[in-house]
Residue frames as a rotation matrix with the C-alpha (Angstrom) as fourth column:
MET 1
0.026 0.259 -0.966 -33.88
0.775 0.605 0.183 -2.74
0.631 -0.753 -0.185 38.33
GLN 2
-0.813 -0.375 -0.444 -32.75
0.575 -0.633 -0.518 0.50
-0.087 -0.677 0.731 40.01
LYS 3
-0.772 0.588 0.243 -35.72
-0.378 -0.731 0.569 2.26
0.512 0.347 0.786 38.44
ARG 4
0.099 0.824 -0.558 -38.13
0.159 0.540 0.826 -0.29
0.982 -0.171 -0.078 39.97
ILE 5
-0.242 -0.266 -0.933 -36.49
0.942 0.164 -0.292 0.15
0.230 -0.950 0.211 43.37
ARG 6
-0.989 -0.134 -0.064 -36.80
0.144 -0.970 -0.194 3.94
-0.036 -0.201 0.979 43.12
GLU 7
-0.424 0.904 0.052 -40.45
-0.323 -0.204 0.924 3.57
0.846 0.375 0.379 42.09
ALA 8
0.130 0.432 -0.892 -41.02
0.663 0.631 0.403 1.54
0.737 -0.644 -0.204 45.27
MET 9
-0.591 -0.445 -0.673 -39.58
0.801 -0.422 -0.425 4.45
-0.095 -0.790 0.605 47.24
TYR 10
-0.756 0.374 0.537 -42.06
-0.032 -0.840 0.541 6.92
0.654 0.392 0.648 45.76
SER 11
-0.701 0.567 -0.432 -44.63
0.603 0.149 -0.784 8.08
-0.381 -0.810 -0.446 48.27
ASP 12
-0.635 0.571 0.520 -47.95
0.213 -0.518 0.829 9.25
0.742 0.637 0.207 46.88
SER 13
-0.430 0.433 -0.793 -49.21
0.902 0.168 -0.397 9.82
-0.039 -0.886 -0.462 50.40
ASP 14
-0.051 0.518 0.854 -51.88
0.352 -0.791 0.500 12.48
0.934 0.326 -0.142 50.67
ASP 15
0.326 0.106 -0.939 -51.18
0.945 -0.010 0.327 12.87
0.025 -0.994 -0.103 54.40
LEU 16
0.699 -0.026 0.715 -51.04
0.104 -0.985 -0.138 16.56
0.707 0.171 -0.686 55.23
LEU 17
-0.457 -0.848 -0.270 -48.06
0.594 -0.064 -0.802 17.96
0.662 -0.527 0.533 57.07
LYS 18
0.642 0.760 0.098 -49.28
0.355 -0.408 0.841 19.33
0.680 -0.505 -0.532 60.42
GLY 19
0.586 -0.390 -0.710 -47.97
0.716 -0.160 0.679 21.37
-0.378 -0.907 0.185 63.32
ILE 20
0.410 -0.557 -0.723 -44.87
-0.403 -0.821 0.405 23.44
-0.819 0.125 -0.561 62.63
VAL 21
0.635 -0.143 0.759 -43.88
0.667 0.598 -0.445 23.00
-0.390 0.789 0.475 58.96
GLU 22
-0.100 -0.756 -0.647 -40.69
-0.087 -0.641 0.763 24.41
-0.991 0.133 -0.001 57.45
VAL 23
0.754 0.337 0.564 -40.91
0.538 0.177 -0.824 25.40
-0.378 0.925 -0.047 53.78
ASP 24
0.093 -0.752 -0.653 -38.06
-0.363 -0.636 0.681 26.41
-0.927 0.174 -0.332 51.50
GLU 25
0.995 0.097 0.019 -37.02
-0.013 0.321 -0.947 26.17
-0.098 0.942 0.321 47.89
SER 26
0.100 -0.995 0.016 -33.62
-0.188 -0.003 0.982 25.22
-0.977 -0.101 -0.188 46.55
TYR 27
0.671 0.015 -0.742 -31.97
-0.741 -0.041 -0.671 24.77
-0.041 0.999 -0.016 43.18
VAL 28
0.340 -0.512 0.789 -30.39
-0.062 0.824 0.563 21.47
-0.938 -0.240 0.248 42.19
GLY 29
0.995 -0.070 0.074 -27.96
0.082 0.118 -0.990 21.10
0.061 0.991 0.123 39.32
GLY 30
0.392 -0.920 0.026 -24.35
0.918 0.389 -0.069 20.99
0.053 0.051 0.997 38.28
SER 31
0.211 -0.460 -0.862 -21.73
0.327 -0.798 0.506 23.64
-0.921 -0.389 -0.018 38.65
MET 32
0.975 0.164 -0.147 -21.24
-0.059 -0.447 -0.893 26.02
-0.213 0.879 -0.426 35.74
THR 33
0.269 -0.952 -0.144 -17.48
-0.838 -0.305 0.453 25.84
-0.476 -0.001 -0.880 36.18
ASN 34
-0.393 -0.410 0.823 -17.56
-0.085 0.907 0.412 22.26
-0.915 0.092 -0.392 34.90
MET 35
0.590 0.696 0.409 -19.54
0.388 0.199 -0.900 23.07
-0.708 0.690 -0.153 31.74
ARG 36
-0.388 -0.670 0.633 -17.97
0.887 -0.083 0.455 23.58
-0.252 0.738 0.626 28.35
LYS 37
-0.693 0.046 -0.719 -18.14
-0.038 -0.999 -0.028 27.15
-0.720 0.008 0.694 27.11
SER 38
-0.891 0.355 -0.282 -19.97
-0.315 -0.039 0.948 26.08
0.326 0.934 0.147 23.94
TYR 39
-0.482 0.732 -0.481 -22.58
0.721 0.644 0.258 24.20
0.499 -0.222 -0.838 26.00
LYS 40
-0.433 0.281 -0.857 -23.17
0.627 -0.589 -0.510 27.25
-0.648 -0.758 0.078 28.23
LYS 41
-0.825 0.074 -0.560 -23.64
-0.377 -0.811 0.448 29.39
-0.420 0.580 0.697 25.13
GLU 42
-0.807 0.525 -0.271 -26.01
0.048 0.516 0.856 26.83
0.589 0.677 -0.441 23.58
LEU 43
-0.257 0.713 -0.652 -28.16
0.932 0.362 0.029 26.82
0.257 -0.600 -0.758 26.75
GLY 44
0.162 0.268 0.950 -28.00
0.177 -0.955 0.239 30.59
0.971 0.130 -0.202 27.13
ILE 45
0.694 0.022 -0.719 -26.43
0.707 0.165 0.687 30.32
0.133 -0.986 0.099 30.57
TYR 46
0.341 -0.553 0.760 -24.70
-0.100 -0.825 -0.556 33.33
0.935 0.113 -0.337 32.05
PRO 47
-0.626 -0.654 -0.425 -22.41
0.368 0.233 -0.900 33.55
0.688 -0.719 0.095 35.09
GLY 48
-0.964 0.213 0.162 -24.41
-0.242 -0.439 -0.865 33.79
-0.113 -0.873 0.475 38.30
GLY 49
-0.222 0.942 -0.251 -27.65
-0.917 -0.115 0.383 32.60
0.332 0.315 0.889 36.71
MET 50
-0.470 0.161 0.868 -29.75
-0.503 0.759 -0.414 29.63
-0.725 -0.631 -0.276 37.78
GLU 51
0.194 0.630 -0.752 -31.04
-0.976 0.045 -0.214 28.68
-0.101 0.775 0.624 34.32
HIS 52
-0.266 -0.410 -0.873 -29.15
-0.579 0.791 -0.195 25.38
0.771 0.453 -0.448 34.38
LYS 53
-0.996 -0.078 0.048 -30.56
-0.082 0.528 -0.846 24.30
0.041 -0.846 -0.532 37.75
LYS 54
-0.297 0.937 -0.186 -33.98
0.298 0.276 0.914 22.86
0.907 0.216 -0.361 38.58
PRO 55
-0.476 0.199 0.856 -36.04
-0.763 -0.578 -0.290 24.49
0.437 -0.792 0.427 41.34
VAL 56
-0.424 0.296 -0.856 -37.15
0.409 0.906 0.111 22.13
0.808 -0.303 -0.505 44.10
LEU 57
0.048 0.530 0.847 -39.74
-0.704 -0.584 0.405 22.84
0.709 -0.615 0.345 46.80
GLY 58
-0.612 -0.285 -0.738 -39.23
0.284 0.791 -0.542 21.25
0.738 -0.541 -0.403 50.20
MET 59
0.220 0.698 0.681 -41.70
-0.688 -0.384 0.615 20.94
0.691 -0.604 0.396 53.07
MET 60
-0.512 -0.484 -0.709 -40.68
0.165 0.755 -0.635 19.41
0.843 -0.442 -0.307 56.39
HIS 61
0.711 0.704 -0.006 -42.77
0.024 -0.015 1.000 18.63
0.703 -0.711 -0.027 59.43
ARG 62
0.361 -0.587 0.724 -40.94
-0.863 -0.505 0.021 19.54
0.353 -0.633 -0.689 62.63
GLU 63
0.467 -0.149 0.872 -40.71
-0.545 0.728 0.416 15.88
-0.696 -0.669 0.259 63.63
GLY 64
-0.370 -0.904 0.214 -38.86
-0.327 0.342 0.881 14.96
-0.870 0.256 -0.422 60.46
LEU 65
0.139 0.444 0.885 -41.28
0.710 0.579 -0.402 13.97
-0.691 0.684 -0.235 57.68
VAL 66
-0.446 -0.394 -0.803 -40.16
-0.251 -0.806 0.535 15.64
-0.859 0.441 0.261 54.46
LYS 67
0.514 0.527 0.677 -41.78
0.620 0.317 -0.718 16.09
-0.593 0.788 -0.164 51.03
VAL 68
-0.403 -0.669 -0.624 -39.79
-0.116 -0.639 0.760 17.34
-0.908 0.379 0.179 48.05
ILE 69
0.521 0.649 0.554 -41.20
0.580 0.207 -0.788 18.28
-0.626 0.732 -0.268 44.65
VAL 70
-0.720 -0.661 0.213 -39.42
0.579 -0.402 0.710 19.41
-0.383 0.634 0.671 41.50
ILE 71
0.340 0.847 -0.409 -41.24
0.421 -0.525 -0.739 22.51
-0.841 0.079 -0.535 40.30
ALA 72
0.426 -0.112 0.898 -41.26
0.895 -0.096 -0.436 24.18
0.135 0.989 0.060 36.90
LYS 73
-0.149 -0.400 0.905 -40.68
0.227 -0.904 -0.362 27.65
0.962 0.151 0.225 38.28
ALA 74
-0.490 -0.076 -0.868 -40.08
0.870 0.019 -0.493 29.08
0.054 -0.997 0.057 41.75
ASP 75
-0.840 0.303 0.450 -42.97
-0.223 -0.949 0.222 31.54
0.494 0.086 0.865 41.80
ALA 76
-0.684 0.610 0.400 -46.19
-0.563 -0.092 -0.822 32.04
-0.464 -0.787 0.406 43.75
LYS 77
0.166 0.803 -0.573 -48.40
-0.986 0.156 -0.066 30.62
0.036 0.575 0.817 40.98
THR 78
0.007 -0.260 -0.965 -46.53
-0.340 0.907 -0.247 27.30
0.940 0.330 -0.082 41.15
ILE 79
-0.823 -0.540 -0.175 -45.73
-0.021 0.337 -0.941 27.11
0.568 -0.771 -0.289 44.87
ARG 80
-0.629 0.575 0.523 -48.96
-0.775 -0.414 -0.478 28.19
-0.058 -0.706 0.706 46.61
PRO 81
0.404 0.829 -0.387 -51.20
-0.818 0.517 0.254 25.38
0.410 0.214 0.887 45.25
LEU 82
-0.011 -0.493 -0.870 -48.60
0.056 0.868 -0.493 22.81
0.998 -0.054 0.018 46.34
LEU 83
-0.920 -0.312 0.237 -48.45
-0.182 -0.195 -0.964 24.27
0.347 -0.930 0.123 49.85
ASN 84
-0.236 0.922 0.307 -52.24
-0.970 -0.208 -0.123 24.21
-0.050 -0.327 0.944 50.07
LYS 85
0.445 0.387 -0.807 -52.29
-0.558 0.825 0.088 20.59
0.700 0.411 0.584 48.88
HIS 86
0.048 -0.584 -0.810 -49.59
0.284 0.786 -0.549 19.26
0.958 -0.204 0.204 51.24
ILE 87
-0.912 -0.405 -0.071 -49.86
0.200 -0.286 -0.937 21.40
0.359 -0.868 0.342 54.40
ASP 88
-0.120 0.886 -0.448 -52.80
0.975 0.189 0.113 21.42
0.185 -0.424 -0.887 56.81
THR 89
0.101 0.233 0.967 -54.46
0.286 -0.938 0.196 24.84
0.953 0.257 -0.161 57.12
ALA 90
0.967 0.252 0.045 -54.15
0.016 -0.235 0.972 24.66
0.256 -0.939 -0.232 60.93
SER 91
0.412 -0.891 -0.189 -50.35
0.905 0.424 -0.023 24.45
0.101 -0.162 0.982 60.63
GLU 92
0.716 -0.395 -0.576 -47.74
-0.120 -0.882 0.456 27.01
-0.688 -0.257 -0.679 61.54
VAL 93
0.760 -0.413 0.502 -45.66
0.638 0.324 -0.699 27.56
0.126 0.851 0.509 58.38
VAL 94
0.475 -0.714 -0.515 -42.07
0.045 -0.565 0.824 28.80
-0.879 -0.414 -0.236 58.68
THR 95
0.698 -0.233 0.678 -40.42
0.713 0.126 -0.690 30.27
0.075 0.964 0.254 55.56
ASP 96
-0.537 -0.797 -0.276 -37.72
0.747 -0.601 0.285 32.67
-0.393 -0.053 0.918 54.50
GLY 97
-0.242 0.437 -0.866 -38.64
-0.018 -0.895 -0.446 36.05
-0.970 -0.092 0.224 53.03
PHE 98
-0.945 -0.137 0.298 -39.20
0.272 0.180 0.945 34.77
-0.183 0.974 -0.133 49.47
GLY 99
-0.738 0.633 -0.233 -42.15
-0.651 -0.759 0.000 36.57
-0.177 0.152 0.972 47.85
ALA 100
-0.492 0.564 -0.663 -43.99
-0.288 0.613 0.735 33.39
0.821 0.553 -0.140 46.81
TYR 101
-0.513 0.256 -0.819 -44.79
0.741 0.614 -0.272 32.76
0.433 -0.747 -0.504 50.49
ARG 102
-0.926 -0.029 0.375 -46.18
-0.081 -0.958 -0.276 36.24
0.367 -0.286 0.885 51.11
MET 103
-0.242 0.943 0.229 -49.89
-0.796 -0.328 0.509 35.39
0.555 -0.059 0.830 51.44
LEU 104
-0.519 0.000 -0.855 -49.60
0.173 0.979 -0.105 32.22
0.837 -0.202 -0.508 53.56
HIS 105
-0.987 0.157 -0.026 -51.02
-0.011 -0.232 -0.973 33.98
-0.159 -0.960 0.230 56.62
LYS 106
-0.354 0.909 -0.218 -54.38
-0.931 -0.365 -0.009 34.03
-0.088 0.200 0.976 54.80
THR 107
0.254 0.451 -0.855 -54.50
-0.636 0.744 0.204 30.28
0.729 0.492 0.476 54.12
HIS 108
-0.056 -0.348 -0.936 -52.74
0.481 0.812 -0.330 28.82
0.875 -0.469 0.122 57.18
ALA 109
0.673 0.439 -0.595 -53.08
0.703 -0.128 0.700 29.35
0.231 -0.889 -0.394 60.94
LYS 110
0.725 -0.512 -0.461 -49.75
-0.064 -0.716 0.696 31.13
-0.686 -0.475 -0.551 61.30
HIS 111
0.738 -0.569 0.362 -46.97
0.522 0.141 -0.841 32.22
0.428 0.810 0.401 58.95
VAL 112
0.678 -0.624 -0.387 -43.55
0.120 -0.427 0.897 33.00
-0.725 -0.654 -0.215 60.39
LYS 113
0.876 -0.415 0.244 -41.15
0.196 -0.156 -0.968 34.76
0.440 0.896 -0.055 57.99
LEU 114
0.487 -0.819 -0.305 -37.43
0.491 -0.033 0.870 34.62
-0.722 -0.573 0.386 58.70
ASN 115
0.977 -0.154 -0.148 -35.50
-0.213 -0.666 -0.715 37.34
0.011 0.730 -0.683 56.91
HIS 116
0.617 -0.778 0.120 -32.23
0.723 0.620 0.304 35.60
-0.311 -0.101 0.945 56.08
SER 117
0.244 -0.533 0.810 -30.92
0.631 -0.547 -0.550 38.70
0.736 0.645 0.203 54.28
LYS 118
0.365 -0.094 0.926 -31.02
-0.557 -0.820 0.136 40.51
0.746 -0.565 -0.352 57.63
ASN 119
-0.637 -0.714 -0.289 -29.41
-0.299 0.575 -0.762 37.51
0.710 -0.399 -0.580 59.38
ILE 120
-0.162 0.654 0.739 -32.65
-0.949 0.103 -0.299 36.52
-0.272 -0.750 0.603 61.12
MET 121
-0.659 -0.219 -0.719 -32.26
-0.495 0.846 0.197 32.74
0.566 0.486 -0.667 61.03
SER 122
-0.477 0.548 -0.687 -34.63
0.689 0.719 0.095 31.93
0.546 -0.428 -0.720 63.89
LEU 123
-0.377 0.466 0.800 -37.39
-0.620 -0.769 0.156 33.47
0.688 -0.438 0.579 65.97
GLY 124
0.064 0.346 0.936 -37.77
-0.946 0.320 -0.054 31.53
-0.318 -0.882 0.348 69.22
LYS 125
-0.054 -0.018 0.998 -38.81
-0.103 0.995 0.012 28.00
-0.993 -0.102 -0.056 68.30
TYR 126
0.873 0.465 0.146 -39.15
0.116 0.092 -0.989 28.87
-0.474 0.880 0.026 64.60
ASN 127
-0.125 -0.889 -0.441 -36.33
-0.627 -0.274 0.729 28.20
-0.769 0.368 -0.523 62.13
THR 128
0.829 0.348 -0.438 -35.69
-0.558 0.467 -0.686 26.40
-0.034 0.813 0.581 58.86
SER 129
-0.080 -0.988 0.132 -32.48
-0.967 0.109 0.228 24.68
-0.240 -0.110 -0.965 59.94
ARG 130
-0.071 0.091 0.993 -33.86
-0.115 0.988 -0.099 21.13
-0.991 -0.122 -0.059 59.60
LEU 131
0.847 0.431 0.310 -34.89
0.263 0.166 -0.950 21.73
-0.461 0.887 0.027 56.01
ASP 132
0.642 -0.704 -0.303 -31.61
-0.765 -0.563 -0.314 23.52
0.051 0.434 -0.900 55.25
SER 133
-0.242 -0.712 0.659 -29.83
-0.703 0.597 0.387 20.44
-0.669 -0.369 -0.645 56.58
PHE 134
0.320 0.449 0.834 -31.94
0.244 0.812 -0.531 18.25
-0.916 0.373 0.151 54.28
TRP 135
0.953 -0.043 -0.300 -30.90
-0.291 -0.411 -0.864 20.35
-0.086 0.911 -0.404 51.25
THR 136
0.047 -0.998 0.041 -27.29
-0.984 -0.039 0.175 19.58
-0.173 -0.048 -0.984 52.18
THR 137
-0.161 -0.028 0.987 -28.15
-0.203 0.979 -0.005 15.87
-0.966 -0.201 -0.164 52.32
ILE 138
0.798 0.523 0.299 -29.64
0.205 0.231 -0.951 16.06
-0.567 0.820 0.078 48.81
LYS 139
0.802 -0.499 -0.328 -26.72
-0.585 -0.545 -0.601 17.93
0.121 0.674 -0.729 47.32
ARG 140
-0.183 -0.879 0.440 -24.14
-0.881 0.345 0.324 15.64
-0.436 -0.328 -0.838 48.95
ALA 141
0.144 0.308 0.940 -26.02
0.056 0.946 -0.318 12.57
-0.988 0.098 0.119 47.67
ILE 142
0.970 0.244 0.003 -26.01
0.028 -0.099 -0.995 13.92
-0.243 0.965 -0.103 44.13
VAL 143
0.479 -0.862 -0.167 -22.32
-0.851 -0.409 -0.329 14.82
0.215 0.300 -0.929 44.21
GLY 144
-0.334 -0.756 0.562 -21.09
-0.902 0.430 0.042 11.80
-0.274 -0.493 -0.826 46.17
GLN 145
-0.285 0.294 0.912 -23.45
-0.097 0.938 -0.332 8.98
-0.954 -0.183 -0.239 45.26
TYR 146
0.578 0.652 0.491 -25.16
0.429 0.269 -0.862 9.68
-0.694 0.709 -0.124 41.95
HIS 147
-0.429 -0.903 -0.016 -22.56
0.572 -0.285 0.769 12.03
-0.699 0.321 0.639 40.41
ARG 148
-0.963 0.154 -0.221 -24.90
-0.268 -0.635 0.724 13.15
-0.029 0.757 0.653 37.68
VAL 149
-0.413 0.898 0.151 -28.68
0.548 0.378 -0.746 13.44
-0.727 -0.225 -0.649 37.66
SER 150
-0.846 0.180 0.502 -30.63
0.404 -0.398 0.824 14.35
0.348 0.899 0.264 34.55
PRO 151
-0.816 0.551 0.175 -33.55
-0.575 -0.746 -0.335 16.77
-0.054 -0.374 0.926 35.00
GLU 152
-0.081 0.847 -0.525 -36.06
-0.669 0.344 0.659 14.16
0.739 0.405 0.539 33.79
HIS 153
0.139 0.074 -0.988 -35.07
0.384 0.915 0.122 11.74
0.913 -0.396 0.098 36.56
LEU 154
-0.688 -0.489 0.536 -34.45
-0.221 -0.562 -0.797 14.27
0.691 -0.667 0.279 39.33
GLN 155
0.098 0.805 0.585 -37.84
-0.913 -0.161 0.375 13.68
0.396 -0.571 0.719 41.02
SER 156
0.786 0.209 -0.582 -37.21
-0.062 0.963 0.262 9.93
0.615 -0.170 0.770 41.37
TYR 157
-0.249 -0.923 -0.294 -33.80
0.466 0.152 -0.872 10.58
0.849 -0.354 0.392 42.93
LEU 158
-0.617 0.095 0.781 -35.38
-0.571 -0.738 -0.361 13.09
0.542 -0.669 0.510 45.32
ASP 159
0.527 0.850 0.005 -38.07
-0.677 0.416 0.607 10.53
0.514 -0.323 0.795 46.18
GLU 160
0.417 -0.463 -0.782 -35.34
0.397 0.867 -0.302 8.02
0.818 -0.184 0.546 47.04
ILE 161
-0.669 -0.720 0.186 -33.50
0.193 -0.409 -0.892 10.49
0.718 -0.561 0.412 49.28
ALA 162
-0.314 0.647 0.695 -36.76
-0.836 -0.535 0.121 11.55
0.450 -0.543 0.709 50.98
PHE 163
0.652 0.539 -0.532 -37.77
-0.290 0.827 0.482 7.89
0.700 -0.160 0.696 51.49
LYS 164
-0.020 -0.760 -0.650 -34.47
0.593 0.514 -0.620 7.12
0.805 -0.398 0.440 53.20
PHE 165
-0.802 -0.282 0.526 -34.73
-0.150 -0.758 -0.634 10.27
0.578 -0.588 0.566 55.30
ASN 166
-0.032 0.908 0.418 -38.37
-0.864 -0.236 0.445 9.70
0.502 -0.347 0.792 56.32
ASN 167
0.880 0.364 -0.306 -37.68
-0.222 0.883 0.413 6.07
0.421 -0.296 0.858 57.25
ARG 168
0.017 -0.997 0.076 -34.25
-0.537 -0.073 -0.840 6.52
0.843 -0.026 -0.537 58.82
GLU 169
-0.306 -0.074 0.949 -35.39
-0.936 0.208 -0.285 4.83
-0.176 -0.975 -0.133 62.05
GLU 170
0.701 0.680 0.216 -36.83
-0.599 0.726 -0.338 1.79
-0.387 0.108 0.916 60.21
ASP 171
-0.194 -0.657 0.728 -35.29
0.147 0.715 0.684 -1.34
-0.970 0.240 -0.042 58.71
LEU 172
-0.060 0.165 -0.984 -35.01
-0.778 -0.625 -0.058 0.10
-0.625 0.763 0.166 55.19
PHE 173
-0.877 -0.344 -0.335 -34.22
-0.480 0.651 0.588 -3.21
0.016 0.676 -0.736 53.50
SER 174
-0.756 0.640 0.138 -37.33
0.550 0.735 -0.396 -5.00
-0.355 -0.224 -0.908 54.84
LEU 175
-0.008 0.765 -0.644 -39.53
0.053 -0.643 -0.764 -1.98
-0.999 -0.040 -0.035 54.16
LEU 176
-0.274 -0.196 -0.941 -38.25
-0.848 -0.413 0.333 -1.70
-0.454 0.889 -0.053 50.60
ILE 177
-0.996 -0.075 -0.055 -38.65
-0.092 0.901 0.423 -5.42
0.018 0.426 -0.904 49.85
THR 178
-0.434 0.901 -0.015 -42.25
0.572 0.263 -0.777 -5.25
-0.696 -0.346 -0.629 51.10
ARG 179
0.137 0.487 -0.862 -42.99
-0.332 -0.797 -0.504 -2.27
-0.933 0.356 0.052 48.87
ILE 180
-0.628 -0.421 -0.654 -41.36
-0.753 0.117 0.648 -3.91
-0.196 0.899 -0.391 45.82
ILE 181
-0.932 0.311 0.185 -43.44
0.318 0.948 0.007 -7.06
-0.174 0.065 -0.983 46.33
GLN 182
-0.139 0.951 -0.278 -46.61
0.496 -0.176 -0.850 -4.95
-0.857 -0.256 -0.447 46.53
GLN 183
-0.476 -0.078 -0.876 -45.88
-0.570 -0.731 0.375 -3.21
-0.670 0.678 0.303 43.20
GLU 184
0.700 0.713 -0.038 -47.93
-0.415 0.363 -0.834 -4.11
-0.581 0.599 0.550 40.16
PRO 185
-0.011 -0.725 0.688 -46.06
0.423 0.621 0.661 -6.63
-0.906 0.298 0.300 37.98
ARG 186
0.155 -0.029 -0.988 -44.80
-0.738 -0.667 -0.096 -5.41
-0.656 0.744 -0.124 34.63
ILE 187
0.695 0.071 0.716 -44.94
0.374 0.814 -0.444 -7.33
-0.614 0.577 0.539 31.40
ALA 188
-0.290 -0.900 -0.325 -41.74
-0.009 -0.337 0.942 -7.07
-0.957 0.275 0.090 29.42
VAL 189
0.834 0.491 -0.251 -42.20
-0.210 -0.139 -0.968 -5.90
-0.510 0.860 -0.013 25.84
THR 190
-0.126 -0.920 0.371 -39.81
0.170 0.348 0.922 -7.61
-0.977 0.180 0.113 23.43
């Protein structure tokens, strides 16, 4: 039943994010300190590495609409097509200094780079603080509510968190019931 509810929270909206759009990537996964030594060795995980975490791309419209996508790899080849698909070309895109965002000024109206390594967290009205706050919401939900999320189901959990965030001003229960009713019925296989 929980899976059906999460499926109702999935948004396949093709609406483009417009205006000022914050973009950032994050890594979601458990702490290495809690892993058995043999399991770390089996996975080839080394201290300080991110091999055990899944990269997630986040895009947030300044007025609060967020889209999150689990990506295979945090590189330009993976990220750029997603940005072109989900962000309007007339938008102002705000990112950190990550190299995958380097050519955005060619595809979007304006690209503002914040160099976090030099402590430049904002430039006038441009910052990524809303999206950074959303990453905290995701990580707290995983630790406090779900406790453990497998990589295969991570996207559906992210869809749930994004749905709640995007509809935080709405009556979530009524909205969710309406979406569940509108889902295609499933035939149980016995």
